[in-house]
N, CA, C and O atoms as a printed pandas DataFrame, in Angstrom:
     atom_number atom_name residue_name chain_id  residue_number  x_coord  y_coord  z_coord
0              1         N          MET        A               1   42.394    1.983   -3.642
1              2        CA          MET        A               1   41.741    3.289   -3.733
2              3         C          MET        A               1   40.228    3.096   -3.591
3              4         O          MET        A               1   39.637    2.227   -4.231
4              5         N          LYS        A               2   39.628    3.908   -2.755
5              6        CA          LYS        A               2   38.191    3.812   -2.530
6              7         C          LYS        A               2   37.446    4.540   -3.636
7              8         O          LYS        A               2   37.801    5.652   -4.027
8              9         N          LYS        A               3   36.416    3.891   -4.123
9             10        CA          LYS        A               3   35.640    4.476   -5.207
10            11         C          LYS        A               3   34.650    5.515   -4.684
11            12         O          LYS        A               3   34.450    6.558   -5.306
12            13         N          TYR        A               4   34.031    5.223   -3.534
13            14        CA          TYR        A               4   33.011    6.118   -2.976
14            15         C          TYR        A               4   33.547    6.739   -1.691
15            16         O          TYR        A               4   33.716    6.053   -0.683
16            17         N          ILE        A               5   33.811    8.035   -1.734
17            18        CA          ILE        A               5   34.398    8.731   -0.591
18            19         C          ILE        A               5   33.296    9.488    0.137
19            20         O          ILE        A               5   32.574   10.284   -0.464
20            21         N          VAL        A               6   33.173    9.232    1.445
21            22        CA          VAL        A               6   32.154    9.879    2.267
22            23         C          VAL        A               6   32.731   11.179    2.809
23            24         O          VAL        A               6   33.713   11.168    3.551
24            25         N          ASP        A               7   32.125   12.287    2.441
25            26        CA          ASP        A               7   32.548   13.603    2.913
26            27         C          ASP        A               7   31.330   14.297    3.518
27            28         O          ASP        A               7   30.471   14.797    2.792
28            29         N          LEU        A               8   31.259   14.326    4.856
29            30        CA          LEU        A               8   30.095   14.888    5.545
30            31         C          LEU        A               8   30.379   16.317    5.979
31            32         O          LEU        A               8   31.504   16.644    6.357
32            33         N          ASN        A               9   29.352   17.176    5.925
33            34        CA          ASN        A               9   29.505   18.517    6.493
34            35         C          ASN        A               9   29.085   18.482    7.969
35            36         O          ASN        A               9   28.611   17.458    8.461
36            37         N          GLU        A              10   29.262   19.596    8.661
37            38        CA          GLU        A              10   28.989   19.634   10.107
38            39         C          GLU        A              10   27.528   19.309   10.427
39            40         O          GLU        A              10   27.247   18.615   11.404
40            41         N          ALA        A              11   26.598   19.809    9.607
41            42        CA          ALA        A              11   25.171   19.559    9.852
42            43         C          ALA        A              11   24.853   18.077    9.742
43            44         O          ALA        A              11   24.107   17.532   10.556
44            45         N          GLU        A              12   25.421   17.427    8.733
45            46        CA          GLU        A              12   25.186   15.992    8.558
46            47         C          GLU        A              12   25.787   15.188    9.706
47            48         O          GLU        A              12   25.174   14.232   10.183
48            49         N          ILE        A              13   26.972   15.567   10.147
49            50        CA          ILE        A              13   27.611   14.860   11.263
50            51         C          ILE        A              13   26.775   15.004   12.528
51            52         O          ILE        A              13   26.564   14.022   13.239
52            53         N          SER        A              14   26.298   16.208   12.820
53            54        CA          SER        A              14   25.491   16.395   14.033
54            55         C          SER        A              14   24.168   15.640   13.929
55            56         O          SER        A              14   23.682   15.110   14.928
56            57         N          GLN        A              15   23.584   15.584   12.738
57            58        CA          GLN        A              15   22.345   14.824   12.536
58            59         C          GLN        A              15   22.586   13.333   12.787
59            60         O          GLN        A              15   21.779   12.671   13.439
60            61         N          LEU        A              16   23.700   12.809   12.267
61            62        CA          LEU        A              16   24.015   11.393   12.466
62            63         C          LEU        A              16   24.317   11.087   13.931
63            64         O          LEU        A              16   23.902   10.052   14.451
64            65         N          ARG        A              17   25.040   11.987   14.594
65            66        CA          ARG        A              17   25.360   11.760   16.010
66            67         C          ARG        A              17   24.095   11.764   16.863
67            68         O          ARG        A              17   23.971   10.951   17.779
68            69         N          SER        A              18   23.153   12.664   16.579
69            70        CA          SER        A              18   21.909   12.681   17.353
70            71         C          SER        A              18   21.079   11.433   17.061
71            72         O          SER        A              18   20.384   10.932   17.944
72            73         N          LEU        A              19   21.145   10.930   15.828
73            74        CA          LEU        A              19   20.433    9.701   15.482
74            75         C          LEU        A              19   20.988    8.517   16.276
75            76         O          LEU        A              19   20.229    7.651   16.710
76            77         N          THR        A              20   22.300    8.477   16.465
77            78        CA          THR        A              20   22.893    7.356   17.192
78            79         C          THR        A              20   22.705    7.478   18.702
79            80         O          THR        A              20   22.753    6.475   19.414
80            81         N          LYS        A              21   22.492    8.691   19.195
81            82        CA          LYS        A              21   22.353    8.885   20.646
82            83         C          LYS        A              21   20.945    8.559   21.150
83            84         O          LYS        A              21   20.791    8.006   22.240
84            85         N          THR        A              22   19.914    8.899   20.360
85            86        CA          THR        A              22   18.546    8.631   20.801
86            87         C          THR        A              22   18.147    7.237   20.354
87            88         O          THR        A              22   18.496    6.817   19.251
88            89         N          GLY        A              23   17.428    6.521   21.188
89            90        CA          GLY        A              23   17.081    5.144   20.895
90            91         C          GLY        A              23   15.752    4.980   20.181
91            92         O          GLY        A              23   15.063    3.980   20.385
92            93         N          LYS        A              24   15.385    5.932   19.358
93            94        CA          LYS        A              24   14.082    5.895   18.703
94            95         C          LYS        A              24   14.165    5.487   17.233
95            96         O          LYS        A              24   13.211    5.673   16.478
96            97         N          HIS        A              25   15.302    4.932   16.831
97            98        CA          HIS        A              25   15.490    4.589   15.426
98            99         C          HIS        A              25   15.792    3.100   15.286
99           100         O          HIS        A              25   16.155    2.435   16.256
100          101         N          LYS        A              26   15.637    2.589   14.071
101          102        CA          LYS        A              26   15.924    1.184   13.799
102          103         C          LYS        A              26   17.418    0.917   13.973
103          104         O          LYS        A              26   18.256    1.785   13.725
104          105         N          ALA        A              27   17.728   -0.301   14.404
105          106        CA          ALA        A              27   19.130   -0.679   14.608
106          107         C          ALA        A              27   19.926   -0.560   13.304
107          108         O          ALA        A              27   21.092   -0.167   13.321
108          109         N          ARG        A              28   19.302   -0.897   12.190
109          110        CA          ARG        A              28   20.002   -0.787   10.901
110          111         C          ARG        A              28   20.364    0.657   10.596
111          112         O          ARG        A              28   21.464    0.940   10.121
112          113         N          SER        A              29   19.431    1.580   10.873
113          114        CA          SER        A              29   19.704    2.994   10.604
114          115         C          SER        A              29   20.835    3.502   11.486
115          116         O          SER        A              29   21.681    4.272   11.033
116          117         N          ILE        A              30   20.852    3.075   12.744
117          118        CA          ILE        A              30   21.917    3.494   13.667
118          119         C          ILE        A              30   23.260    2.941   13.194
119          120         O          ILE        A              30   24.270    3.645   13.219
120          121         N          THR        A              31   23.268    1.680   12.762
121          122        CA          THR        A              31   24.508    1.088   12.251
122          123         C          THR        A              31   24.995    1.839   11.027
123          124         O          THR        A              31   26.187    2.123   10.901
124          125         N          ARG        A              32   24.085    2.159   10.128
125          126        CA          ARG        A              32   24.472    2.904    8.922
126          127         C          ARG        A              32   24.997    4.290    9.267
127          128         O          ARG        A              32   25.943    4.774    8.646
128          129         N          ALA        A              33   24.382    4.928   10.258
129          130        CA          ALA        A              33   24.875    6.239   10.690
130          131         C          ALA        A              33   26.302    6.116   11.229
131          132         O          ALA        A              33   27.161    6.940   10.916
132          133         N          ASN        A              34   26.547    5.089   12.036
133          134        CA          ASN        A              34   27.899    4.864   12.562
134          135         C          ASN        A              34   28.893    4.596   11.433
135          136         O          ASN        A              34   30.032    5.060   11.484
136          137         N          ILE        A              35   28.464    3.850   10.418
137          138        CA          ILE        A              35   29.328    3.586    9.263
138          139         C          ILE        A              35   29.735    4.900    8.603
139          140         O          ILE        A              35   30.911    5.124    8.315
140          141         N          LEU        A              36   28.742    5.774    8.364
141          142        CA          LEU        A              36   29.034    7.038    7.676
142          143         C          LEU        A              36   29.929    7.942    8.513
143          144         O          LEU        A              36   30.822    8.598    7.978
144          145         N          ILE        A              37   29.696    7.981    9.826
145          146        CA          ILE        A              37   30.541    8.808   10.701
146          147         C          ILE        A              37   31.984    8.318   10.651
147          148         O          ILE        A              37   32.909    9.109   10.472
148          149         N          MET        A              38   32.170    7.008   10.812
149          150        CA          MET        A              38   33.528    6.456   10.817
150          151         C          MET        A              38   34.197    6.613    9.454
151          152         O          MET        A              38   35.398    6.875    9.375
152          153         N          ALA        A              39   33.418    6.451    8.382
153          154        CA          ALA        A              39   33.983    6.596    7.039
154          155         C          ALA        A              39   34.443    8.029    6.795
155          156         O          ALA        A              39   35.473    8.256    6.160
156          157         N          SER        A              40   33.679    8.992    7.299
157          158        CA          SER        A              40   34.068   10.393    7.110
158          159         C          SER        A              40   35.292   10.752    7.943
159          160         O          SER        A              40   36.021   11.687    7.614
160          161         N          GLU        A              41   35.517   10.000    9.031
161          162        CA          GLU        A              41   36.699   10.233    9.870
162          163         C          GLU        A              41   37.939    9.545    9.320
163          164         O          GLU        A              41   39.026    9.686    9.880
164          165         N          GLY        A              42   37.786    8.803    8.229
165          166        CA          GLY        A              42   38.948    8.230    7.566
166          167         C          GLY        A              42   39.268    6.787    7.927
167          168         O          GLY        A              42   40.331    6.291    7.553
168          169         N          TYR        A              43   38.395    6.105    8.633
169          170        CA          TYR        A              43   38.635    4.700    8.951
170          171         C          TYR        A              43   38.500    3.855    7.689
171          172         O          TYR        A              43   37.743    4.197    6.780
172          173         N          SER        A              44   39.240    2.746    7.640
173          174        CA          SER        A              44   39.133    1.841    6.495
174          175         C          SER        A              44   37.861    1.006    6.621
175          176         O          SER        A              44   37.288    0.885    7.704
176          177         N          ASP        A              45   37.434    0.438    5.510
177          178        CA          ASP        A              45   36.230   -0.396    5.519
178          179         C          ASP        A              45   36.394   -1.583    6.467
179          180         O          ASP        A              45   35.461   -1.942    7.184
180          181         N          ASN        A              46   37.578   -2.186    6.469
181          182        CA          ASN        A              46   37.819   -3.326    7.353
182          183         C          ASN        A              46   37.755   -2.921    8.821
183          184         O          ASN        A              46   37.218   -3.664    9.642
184          185         N          ALA        A              47   38.295   -1.756    9.161
185          186        CA          ALA        A              47   38.265   -1.282   10.547
186          187         C          ALA        A              47   36.830   -0.993   10.985
187          188         O          ALA        A              47   36.441   -1.326   12.104
188          189         N          ILE        A              48   36.053   -0.378   10.111
189          190        CA          ILE        A              48   34.650   -0.077   10.424
190          191         C          ILE        A              48   33.885   -1.377   10.639
191          192         O          ILE        A              48   33.129   -1.506   11.602
192          193         N          ALA        A              49   34.084   -2.344    9.736
193          194        CA          ALA        A              49   33.369   -3.608    9.818
194          195         C          ALA        A              49   33.701   -4.356   11.104
195          196         O          ALA        A              49   32.805   -4.905   11.746
196          197         N          SER        A              50   34.962   -4.386   11.484
197          198        CA          SER        A              50   35.323   -5.121   12.697
198          199         C          SER        A              50   34.864   -4.386   13.952
199          200         O          SER        A              50   34.483   -5.029   14.930
200          201         N          THR        A              51   34.892   -3.067   13.947
201          202        CA          THR        A              51   34.433   -2.295   15.101
202          203         C          THR        A              51   32.934   -2.466   15.322
203          204         O          THR        A              51   32.489   -2.665   16.453
204          205         N          LEU        A              52   32.155   -2.389   14.247
205          206        CA          LEU        A              52   30.703   -2.475   14.352
206          207         C          LEU        A              52   30.178   -3.905   14.251
207          208         O          LEU        A              52   28.973   -4.136   14.353
208          209         N          ARG        A              53   31.082   -4.863   14.049
209          210        CA          ARG        A              53   30.730   -6.282   13.931
210          211         C          ARG        A              53   29.731   -6.525   12.798
211          212         O          ARG        A              53   28.689   -7.155   12.981
212          213         N          ILE        A              54   30.081   -6.011   11.638
213          214        CA          ILE        A              54   29.279   -6.210   10.435
214          215         C          ILE        A              54   30.197   -6.654    9.314
215          216         O          ILE        A              54   31.418   -6.673    9.476
216          217         N          ASN        A              55   29.622   -7.010    8.183
217          218        CA          ASN        A              55   30.401   -7.450    7.040
218          219         C          ASN        A              55   30.950   -6.243    6.274
219          220         O          ASN        A              55   30.339   -5.175    6.262
220          221         N          VAL        A              56   32.095   -6.425    5.644
221          222        CA          VAL        A              56   32.718   -5.342    4.878
222          223         C          VAL        A              56   31.807   -4.903    3.733
223          224         O          VAL        A              56   31.779   -3.722    3.389
224          225         N          SER        A              57   31.062   -5.837    3.140
225          226        CA          SER        A              57   30.184   -5.476    2.023
226          227         C          SER        A              57   29.076   -4.516    2.481
227          228         O          SER        A              57   28.613   -3.687    1.697
228          229         N          THR        A              58   28.651   -4.625    3.747
229          230        CA          THR        A              58   27.659   -3.687    4.281
230          231         C          THR        A              58   28.232   -2.270    4.302
231          232         O          THR        A              58   27.547   -1.308    3.955
232          233         N          VAL        A              59   29.484   -2.157    4.710
233          234        CA          VAL        A              59   30.157   -0.845    4.732
234          235         C          VAL        A              59   30.258   -0.298    3.318
235          236         O          VAL        A              59   29.977    0.877    3.079
236          237         N          GLU        A              60   30.658   -1.147    2.384
237          238        CA          GLU        A              60   30.813   -0.699    0.991
238          239         C          GLU        A              60   29.476   -0.251    0.397
239          240         O          GLU        A              60   29.406    0.773   -0.282
240          241         N          ARG        A              61   28.411   -1.028    0.657
241          242        CA          ARG        A              61   27.088   -0.666    0.131
242          243         C          ARG        A              61   26.595    0.645    0.725
243          244         O          ARG        A              61   26.051    1.484    0.008
244          245         N          THR        A              62   26.782    0.829    2.030
245          246        CA          THR        A              62   26.318    2.051    2.686
246          247         C          THR        A              62   27.075    3.259    2.149
247          248         O          THR        A              62   26.479    4.306    1.895
248          249         N          ARG        A              63   28.369    3.119    1.979
249          250        CA          ARG        A              63   29.202    4.195    1.418
250          251         C          ARG        A              63   28.723    4.537    0.006
251          252         O          ARG        A              63   28.601    5.711   -0.342
252          253         N          GLU        A              64   28.455    3.519   -0.800
253          254        CA          GLU        A              64   27.984    3.738   -2.170
254          255         C          GLU        A              64   26.625    4.433   -2.186
255          256         O          GLU        A              64   26.414    5.369   -2.958
256          257         N          LYS        A              65   25.696    3.974   -1.328
257          258        CA          LYS        A              65   24.366    4.580   -1.287
258          259         C          LYS        A              65   24.435    6.050   -0.877
259          260         O          LYS        A              65   23.677    6.871   -1.393
260          261         N          PHE        A              66   25.338    6.390    0.046
261          262        CA          PHE        A              66   25.478    7.786    0.465
262          263         C          PHE        A              66   25.953    8.653   -0.695
263          264         O          PHE        A              66   25.396    9.722   -0.949
264          265         N          VAL        A              67   26.982    8.189   -1.396
265          266        CA          VAL        A              67   27.543    8.993   -2.486
266          267         C          VAL        A              67   26.541    9.153   -3.630
267          268         O          VAL        A              67   26.447   10.222   -4.233
268          269         N          LEU        A              68   25.793    8.085   -3.924
269          270        CA          LEU        A              68   24.858    8.141   -5.058
270          271         C          LEU        A              68   23.547    8.836   -4.715
271          272         O          LEU        A              68   22.988    9.543   -5.553
272          273         N          GLY        A              69   23.036    8.641   -3.472
273          274        CA          GLY        A              69   21.698    9.129   -3.175
274          275         C          GLY        A              69   21.572   10.089   -2.015
275          276         O          GLY        A              69   20.484   10.610   -1.772
276          277         N          GLY        A              70   22.647   10.340   -1.289
277          278        CA          GLY        A              70   22.569   11.274   -0.176
278          279         C          GLY        A              70   22.324   10.585    1.155
279          280         O          GLY        A              70   22.247    9.359    1.239
280          281         N          LEU        A              71   22.204   11.398    2.189
281          282        CA          LEU        A              71   22.131   10.908    3.563
282          283         C          LEU        A              71   20.884   10.072    3.828
283          284         O          LEU        A              71   20.984    8.958    4.341
284          285         N          GLU        A              72   19.705   10.604    3.481
285          286        CA          GLU        A              72   18.462    9.874    3.768
286          287         C          GLU        A              72   18.414    8.541    3.029
287          288         O          GLU        A              72   17.965    7.539    3.585
288          289         N          TYR        A              73   18.869    8.524    1.791
289          290        CA          TYR        A              73   18.874    7.301    0.992
290          291         C          TYR        A              73   19.777    6.240    1.624
291          292         O          TYR        A              73   19.452    5.053    1.602
292          293         N          ALA        A              74   20.902    6.666    2.183
293          294        CA          ALA        A              74   21.845    5.724    2.789
294          295         C          ALA        A              74   21.316    5.157    4.101
295          296         O          ALA        A              74   21.642    4.024    4.457
296          297         N          LEU        A              75   20.503    5.924    4.827
297          298        CA          LEU        A              75   20.038    5.478    6.143
298          299         C          LEU        A              75   18.791    4.608    6.078
299          300         O          LEU        A              75   18.596    3.758    6.946
300          301         N          GLN        A              76   17.947    4.797    5.080
301          302        CA          GLN        A              76   16.649    4.117    5.040
302          303         C          GLN        A              76   16.726    2.782    4.316
303          304         O          GLN        A              76   17.542    2.597    3.412
304          305         N          ASP        A              77   15.858    1.845    4.728
305          306        CA          ASP        A              77   15.692    0.595    3.993
306          307         C          ASP        A              77   14.887    0.884    2.736
307          308         O          ASP        A              77   14.064    1.799    2.704
308          309         N          ARG        A              78   15.133    0.097    1.713
309          310        CA          ARG        A              78   14.279    0.251    0.535
310          311         C          ARG        A              78   12.935   -0.390    0.840
311          312         O          ARG        A              78   12.881   -1.357    1.600
312          313         N          PRO        A              79   11.861    0.114    0.276
313          314        CA          PRO        A              79   10.546   -0.468    0.580
314          315         C          PRO        A              79   10.459   -1.899    0.067
315          316         O          PRO        A              79   10.923   -2.208   -1.031
316          317         N          HIS        A              80    9.863   -2.760    0.870
317          318        CA          HIS        A              80    9.692   -4.157    0.492
318          319         C          HIS        A              80    8.345   -4.324   -0.208
319          320         O          HIS        A              80    7.383   -3.633    0.123
320          321         N          PRO        A              81    8.276   -5.235   -1.168
321          322        CA          PRO        A              81    6.995   -5.446   -1.847
322          323         C          PRO        A              81    5.977   -6.050   -0.884
323          324         O          PRO        A              81    6.358   -6.777    0.033
324          325         N          PRO        A              82    4.686   -5.763   -1.077
325          326        CA          PRO        A              82    3.675   -6.312   -0.169
326          327         C          PRO        A              82    3.614   -7.834   -0.287
327          328         O          PRO        A              82    3.803   -8.393   -1.368
328          329         N          LYS        A              83    3.352   -8.485    0.824
329          330        CA          LYS        A              83    3.276   -9.946    0.834
330          331         C          LYS        A              83    1.862  -10.384    0.439
331          332         O          LYS        A              83    0.882   -9.764    0.853
332          333         N          PRO        A              84    1.755  -11.444   -0.356
333          334        CA          PRO        A              84    0.421  -11.923   -0.719
334          335         C          PRO        A              84   -0.290  -12.523    0.499
335          336         O          PRO        A              84    0.350  -13.107    1.374
336          337         N          ARG        A              85   -1.603  -12.375    0.545
337          338        CA          ARG        A              85   -2.385  -12.912    1.660
338          339         C          ARG        A              85   -2.403  -14.431    1.599
339          340         O          ARG        A              85   -2.505  -15.016    0.521
340          341         N          LYS        A              86   -2.305  -15.067    2.764
341          342        CA          LYS        A              86   -2.347  -16.524    2.817
342          343         C          LYS        A              86   -3.784  -17.038    2.778
343          344         O          LYS        A              86   -4.047  -18.115    2.243
344          345         N          LEU        A              87   -4.707  -16.270    3.344
345          346        CA          LEU        A              87   -6.118  -16.661    3.372
346          347         C          LEU        A              87   -6.958  -15.578    2.711
347          348         O          LEU        A              87   -6.654  -14.391    2.832
348          349         N          ASP        A              88   -8.016  -15.985    2.012
349          350        CA          ASP        A              88   -8.953  -14.983    1.507
350          351         C          ASP        A              88   -9.970  -14.663    2.612
351          352         O          ASP        A              88   -9.919  -15.245    3.696
352          353         N          GLY        A              89  -10.868  -13.761    2.337
353          354        CA          GLY        A              89  -11.820  -13.310    3.360
354          355         C          GLY        A              89  -12.670  -14.440    3.928
355          356         O          GLY        A              89  -12.904  -14.488    5.136
356          357         N          LYS        A              90  -13.130  -15.340    3.083
357          358        CA          LYS        A              90  -13.972  -16.454    3.517
358          359         C          LYS        A              90  -13.199  -17.396    4.449
359          360         O          LYS        A              90  -13.701  -17.807    5.495
360          361         N          GLN        A              91  -11.981  -17.724    4.050
361          362        CA          GLN        A              91  -11.142  -18.620    4.867
362          363         C          GLN        A              91  -10.833  -17.990    6.219
363          364         O          GLN        A              91  -10.865  -18.661    7.250
364          365         N          GLU        A              92  -10.531  -16.677    6.202
365          366        CA          GLU        A              92  -10.226  -15.968    7.449
366          367         C          GLU        A              92  -11.433  -15.963    8.369
367          368         O          GLU        A              92  -11.290  -16.177    9.573
368          369         N          ALA        A              93  -12.637  -15.718    7.819
369          370        CA          ALA        A              93  -13.855  -15.722    8.623
370          371         C          ALA        A              93  -14.110  -17.103    9.230
371          372         O          ALA        A              93  -14.530  -17.214   10.382
372          373         N          PHE        A              94  -13.854  -18.146    8.451
373          374        CA          PHE        A              94  -14.044  -19.505    8.942
374          375         C          PHE        A              94  -13.081  -19.800   10.105
375          376         O          PHE        A              94  -13.448  -20.428   11.098
376          377         N          LEU        A              95  -11.852  -19.331    9.947
377          378        CA          LEU        A              95  -10.823  -19.576   10.967
378          379         C          LEU        A              95  -11.173  -18.869   12.271
379          380         O          LEU        A              95  -10.993  -19.432   13.351
380          381         N          VAL        A              96  -11.664  -17.659   12.177
381          382        CA          VAL        A              96  -12.011  -16.876   13.367
382          383         C          VAL        A              96  -13.299  -17.425   13.945
383          384         O          VAL        A              96  -13.787  -16.920   14.956
């Protein structure tokens, strides 16, 4: 039994389909959109994973994120913490 069931309305489905058709989005977002579309059509996690050539845990995480946080939360990456600078201003000036 699946714990997180993806149930999309028509507006969400059309939004996801347009996201997958235009090439202006990140590959991860397009993959996640495809996961949600297939999940709403009733495909199993294993079938989705093998079709999209991804791991089953990716399908499970995306399904969970959609149910807990909604469409935008499921499609977007979480923000990464800023990376510390390798050189300070003086070192950078010397290098340049």
